[in-house]
C-alpha positions in Angstrom: -4.3 87.6 21.1 -3.6 83.8 21.5 -4.2 84.0 25.2 -7.4 86.0 24.8 -8.7 83.6 22.1 -8.1 80.6 24.3 -9.1 82.0 27.7 -11.8 84.6 26.9 -13.2 83.5 23.6 -13.1 79.8 24.4 -11.3 78.8 21.2 -9.6 75.5 21.0 -6.0 74.9 19.9 -7.1 73.8 16.5 -9.3 76.8 15.9 -6.4 79.1 16.9 -4.0 77.3 14.5 -6.5 77.7 11.7 -7.0 81.4 12.5 -3.2 82.0 12.5 -2.6 79.9 9.4 -5.3 81.7 7.4 -3.2 84.9 7.5 0.5 84.0 7.4 1.6 87.5 6.5 0.0 88.9 9.6 0.8 85.9 11.8 4.0 84.3 10.5 4.7 80.9 12.0 7.7 80.5 14.3 10.9 79.4 12.6 12.4 76.0 13.4 15.4 75.8 15.6 17.3 73.4 13.5 18.9 75.1 10.6 19.6 71.9 8.6 15.9 70.9 8.5 14.0 71.9 5.4 10.3 71.9 6.3 8.0 71.3 3.3 5.4 73.7 4.6 5.8 75.8 7.7 2.6 76.5 9.6 1.4 77.0 13.2 0.8 73.7 15.0 -1.3 72.8 18.1 1.9 71.9 20.0 3.4 75.4 19.3 0.2 77.1 20.6 0.1 74.8 23.6 3.8 75.5 24.4 3.2 79.2 24.1 0.2 79.1 26.4 2.1 77.1 29.0 5.2 79.2 29.0 5.3 81.3 32.2 7.9 83.7 30.7 5.0 85.4 29.0 4.1 86.8 32.4 7.4 88.7 32.7 8.7 86.5 35.5 11.7 84.1 35.4 10.7 80.6 36.4 13.1 77.8 37.3 12.5 74.0 37.9 9.7 73.5 35.4 11.3 70.5 33.8 12.9 67.4 35.2 15.3 66.0 32.7 16.4 63.0 34.7 15.7 59.6 33.0 12.4 58.0 34.0 10.9 61.1 35.4 7.9 63.1 34.1 9.2 65.9 31.9 7.1 68.7 33.4 7.0 69.2 37.1 3.8 70.3 38.9 3.4 74.0 39.1 3.6 74.0 42.8 7.3 73.0 42.4 8.2 75.8 40.1 10.3 78.7 41.5 9.2 82.1 40.4 11.4 85.2 40.5 10.2 87.6 43.2 9.3 90.3 40.7 8.9 90.5 36.9 12.3 90.7 35.0 10.9 92.0 31.7 7.8 93.5 30.2 5.0 90.9 30.4 3.1 89.8 27.3 0.1 88.8 29.3 -1.0 89.4 32.9 -0.2 86.5 35.3 -4.0 86.2 36.0 -4.5 85.3 32.3 -1.7 82.8 32.4 -3.4 81.2 35.4 -6.7 81.0 33.4 -4.9 78.8 30.8 -4.2 76.2 33.5 -7.7 76.5 34.9 -9.3 75.9 31.5 -6.9 73.0 30.7 -7.8 71.4 34.0 -11.5 71.7 33.2 -10.9 70.3 29.7 -9.0 67.3 31.1 -11.8 66.5 33.5 -14.5 66.7 30.7 
């Protein structure tokens, strides 16, 4: 639904967050990884939505080399440098074509 809202319905990250946060029983926010943190209020955030939209694992493929963790380097490598598994390794959440639409829309938004 998040991919469809962003790619097909043209909703922004803030609009999607608002939609999810209006109905937390239906769309519970992701739990924090750190067990010792006590969040005051747990809600969906723009960064969580963006991370989900940019995660190629949603396509069912494994992808290696997305991040360069060496000091002084950009964190995210260009998509042309990613290494994709030859075939999907699990059931996709979204078609690869829709995942590609996310990048296309983000590129248009950056130019604007």
